[in-house]
C-alpha positions, 0 to 999 in steps of 0.5 A, a space after each residue: 270347252 277348254 275347261 271341260 277336257 282337263 276335267 274329263 281327263 282328271 276324272 278318268 285318271 282318278 277313276 283309273 287309279 281307284 280301280 288299279 293297283 301297283 306292285 313292286 317285286 324285288 328279288 335276290 338270293 344265290 345262283 348255282 350253275 347247272 351247265 353252260 354248254 357253248 360252241 361258237 360258231 356252231 359248225 366250226 367251233 369247239 364245244 366246251 362247258 363253262 361250268 365243267 371245264 372252268 371254275 365259276 367265280 362267285 358267289 353269284 348274287 342275282 337281282 330281279 325287279 318286276 313292276 306290275 300294274 293290275 286293273 279290273 282286278 283280273 288283268 296284270 301288265 308287268 315289266 321285268 328287268 333281270 340281269 345275269 352275269 357269270 364269270 369263270 377262270 381256269 386253264 383251257 382243258 383242250 384247244 378251243 376254237 371260239 369265234 375267230 380265235 384259237 385258245 390253246 390247251 393250258 392257256 389261262 382263260 377268263 370267261 364271261 357269260 351275260 344273259 340280261 332279260 327285259 320283259 313286258 307281259 300281260 296276264 289275265 286271271 281265269 280263276 280268282 277266288 278266296 283260296 285260288 288264283 289261276 292266270 295265263 298270258 303272254 310275254 315279250 322278252 328281249 335278251 341281251 347275251 354275250 359270251 367272251 373268252 380272254 387271255 393276257 394277249 387276246 380276247 374274242 366275244 359273241 353278242 346276241 340281242 333278240 326278241 323271244 315270245 313266251 307264254 306265262 302261267 300263274 297259279 296260287 293257293 291263298 291262306 290267311 297268313 301266306 300264299 304258295 304260288 308258281 310263276 312260269 314263263 317259257 316256250 319250246 320249239 324249233 331250234 331253241 327253248 326258254 324257261 323261267 319258273 319260280 316256285 315258293 311262297 310269300 307272307 305279309 309283314 306290314 298290313 298286307 302292303 309289304 310281303 316277304 317271299 322265298 323259294 326256288 327259281 329254275 332258269 334254263 334254255 338256249 339255241 342251236 342255230 348256225 351261228 351259236 350253240 348254247 344251252 344253260 341251266 341256272 338254279 336260284 335260291 330266292 329271297 325278296 320283298 313285294 311292296 303293294 304300292 297302292 
């Protein structure tokens, strides 16, 4: 009996590995700010636009890392790490009440905006042919956000860590030497929304184990609640690699 259990576990593990596939997707590029409207607190704070009222310090080079495990050919579990940090500078165009601090017009301000995203998702392919793939699923997202204003003499910030459920969609068109595809995660309703959409393509470089990818990413969302009003749009020119591990 002592020998039987390890043997069974080894057979199950080997069978699982034979029917599964790992994929590492590493993405970078260039981020271009659309808007970043902030009012904190929502009821007593001053609304300002980070991108319009201050100057974005850049270039902003993003990084995204996604690890995906595929099993049963049509099932995919993925984990994503997507940090994002934006820095701003400039004189306050007007008095800004932010958190418990007043930043007076003309004061030189350093602004910081962080929106890190950690996600765990599941998707199942409903259509999987030689030319087409269509899959749907859901994603559990943890957001780690911070808005901060600082001068030489004072600083104030608002941190926000929370859970966000998302739906996800994958649609792809395959040809011999390239694939065009759309990856989207998002949900809207109530006081907020969140959308993360990629549209682009990939092509193999090395025996279908290594692919190069490129395209456009749209990241938009925010919340309008009692403590925070913040809606942000960031556009990304994307370049990356996808490594089929086994």
